[in-house]
N, C-alpha and C positions, 0 to 999 in steps of 0.2 A: 398865640400864633405858632409858637414853637411846638406846643402840644398838638395842635391840629395838623401840622405838617409831619410830625413824627409818627402819628397813629398808623398811616398806611404802611410805613416802613416796618414798624413793630409787628404789624399783622403779617407782613410777608416773612419776616424772620421767624415768627411762630409757625407759619405754615411749613417753612423749610425744616425746622426742628422736628415737627411731627412727621414730615415725609421721611426724614432720615431715620426716625425711630420706627415708624410703622411700615416703611417700604412704600412702593408705588401704590396709588389708589386702585382698588379692586371694584369690578362691576358686580352686580347681584349674582350673575351666573357663576362667577369665580368662586364666590362663597359656597354656592351649592355644590360645585365640583369638589371642593375641599371637604365639605361636611359629609357628602354621600359616602365616600370610602370609609370614613370613620363610623358612620351609622351602619353600613353593611357589615363591617368588621364586628361591631357590637352585636348585631343580629346574629352573626355566625357564632359568636361566643356564647350568646344567650340561648342558642337553639337547644331543643331537648336532647338529652344524652342518648336517647334511642337512635337518633340519626347517625351519631358517631359509632355506635356499637352494632351497626348492620352486619359486619363480618362475623359477629359472635355465633349466629346460627350455623355458619359453615364450620367453625371450630367444634361446636357441639356435635355436628353430624359426623365429623371425622372420628371423634371419640366414640360415638355410638357404633360406627362401622367397625372400629377396631375391637370394641367389646363383643359385637356380634360375631366377628371372625374368630376371636378367641374361644367363645362359647361353642361355635361350630366345630373347631378343632378338638376341643375337649370331648365333645359328644362323639366324634368320629373315633377317637382313641378308646373311649369307654366301650363302644359297640364292637370294636375289633377284638377285644379280649386279649388274654395272654398268648404269646406265640406258641404254636403247636410243638409237641415234642418231636425230636428227629425221627425220621422214618427208619425202620429196621429193614435194610435192603434184602438181607438173606434170611429173613425170618418167615415163619409160617403165616403171620398176619402183620398188617401195618400198625405200628404204634400210634400213628396219626389218625386211626379210624375214628368214626364218630362215637362208637360206644366207649372207647378209651377216653377221649377228651371229655365227654359228657359225665362219665363216671368220676373222673378226677375233679371236675368242677362241682359236682353235687356232693362230693365227699363219700361216694358209694364204694362198692367193692372194686378193688384194683383188677384190671383186665390183665390177662396173660398172653404172651407170644411165645412161639417156639423158636429157639435158636438152634441152627444146624452147624455143627463144628466140622472142620476139615481135617483135624489132627495132622497139620502140615509138618514138614521136616523142621528141625531146630533152627536152620538158617533163615527160615521165613518168620521173622518177628516184626512187631510194630504195626500189624494190620488189624482192622476191625471188620465186622460184618459177617464172619463165617463163610459159609458156602451155600450152595443150593441143595434141596432135599435129595436129589438123585445122586449127589456126590458126597453126601454127609457120612462121616464115620460114627458120629454120635449126635444126640440132641437132648435138649432139656427146656422146660418152660421157665420163662422169666417174667416177673411182674413189670408192668409198664412204667413204674416209678423207679426202676433200677437202671443204671447207666453202665454201658460197656466201656472197659478200659483195655488198652493194648498192652500185652505183656512186653517187658523189656527184653534185651538180648540175653541177659543173665537168667531172668525168669524162664524164658523159653528154652535156652540152650542147656543150662545146668539143672533147672528145676522141672522141665517138661511141661510148663504151664502153656496151654493152648488157647484158652479163653478165660475172661474174668469179667464179672459184673459187680457193681457196688451200689448199694441202696442210696438213693439221693439224700443228701443231708446228713449222712452218717459218718462222714469223714473217713471212709474206709473201714470202719469198725464192723459193719455188717456187709459181708461180701460172699461171693461164691466163685469157684473156679473149677476148671477141668484140667487134670494133669494126665499126660500119656507117657508111659515108659515102655521101651522095647524089651526084648527078652532079657531075663536076669542073668548076670554073670557072664564071664568070658566064654563059658562052655555053651552058651546059647540056651540054657535051661529056661523053660517057660515059667511064667509066674503061676501061682495058684492062690486060691482065695483063703488065705490064712493071715495070721498076725504078721507074718513076714512081709506080705504085700502092704499092709498098713504101715509097717516100719519103713519100707522103701518110699512110700508117699510122704511120710513125715520127714524124710531126709531133706526134702525141699522146703520145709516149713519148720523153723526152729520152735515157734510157739506151739504148733501141733505136737512136735516131738516132746516138748516139756510137759504138755498136757497129758500125753500118753504115759509118761514116766511117773508123774505125781498125781494124776487125777484118776477118775473112774471110767472104765471102758466097758461098754456092752455091745453086743452084736446080734444080728439076726440075718438069716439066709432066706432068699426068695428066688423064685424062678419065673421069669417073665418072657413069653414068646420063645421058650426053649433055651433062654440064656440065663445063667446063674449069676446072682448078685449077692453081695454081703454088705450090709449097712452097719457101720460102727457109730455109736453115740459116745462121745468123749466129753466128760465134764471136767472143766479146768479146776484146779485146786488153788493155785496161787492168785489168779485173777478171775473173778466171777465171769463165767462165760461158758459157751458150749460149742463143740464141733460136731458136725455130722459128715461122715465120709462113706460114700457108696462106691464100691469098687466092683470091677468085673474084668474078665480076661476075654478078649474077642477070639474069633476063630483062627487068627494068625498068631496068637500067643502074646499079643500086646496088652499091657495093663492100662486100664482107664479108671480114673477116680474123679468123682464129683465131690468137691470139698466145700462145705458151707460153714461159716463162722459168724457168731453174733454175741454181743454181751448178754449176760443172763436175763436182765430185765426185758430186753428186746426179744429174746428167744421166747420168753413166756407169753409176751403179747402177740407174737406172730408165729406161733408154733404151727398152726394149720397152714399158713402160707409156705413156711419152710418145708413142711411135710409134702405139700403138693409139688414143690420144686424138686425135692429129692426123689420122690416116687416117679416123676416124669423122666428122669435121666435114663437113657438107654443107648445101646450101641447097635451097629448094623454090621452084617456080614460083609467081609471084603476079600477080594482075590489075594491081596498082599498088604502087609502093613506099610509098604512104601508107596502104594498107589492111592 
């Protein structure tokens, strides 16, 4: 009888224990709501990787666009070519002309331009470009691969250097210049085309002076357009090289000298170019050496 009476109580105690352990009883719908999020999360995790990598095509397209932009920039730079050489403002032709640029790019013969010099007073130094043909005191032809340099105050004032060009890449070893000297001596005596005029020019160039003293000097006289010229060839003895000095005295008694200097090896390679430059040098008649 005790066992029959205690059975319901024991059952109720068991129910309370299970309730405290498992929580309140759930309806079938509650279980579905709990399970569904877990199932959907599982589906999301198990989805194909292609769905997560959807932004990848955008990343690849950015890289492709950058590569295309880089290729276009490189093509534009290649088609533009090297920058053109500076224009010769006071020259007989523009060094940026098509024949000059094409000849340089093809490795063909170098084009020439005519430089017109002003023979300006000693106080005017540091200028480039020469003058215009109608105001020129002298002129000579220059290869397009030579670069003009401005004479310094000392070179202009003490040495009489009016213009100078240097062959590009020669570091000044291959160069030409024009020197102008007024009447010789305090008595105003005019220069003449002798070795004395060559010595006066060498006074502004110590290397030329040494070459004249220790080397071999040859000369030849020519007449061009009624103007007399003497061209001296000076072979250096101490340092292999050669000078060419072409001098003349204009109608005002002013001495002009075209001086070209190059190492022996370069002189042999470009002898025809140097001859053309030297032969092209000439002076013009002037009302006065100061105008």
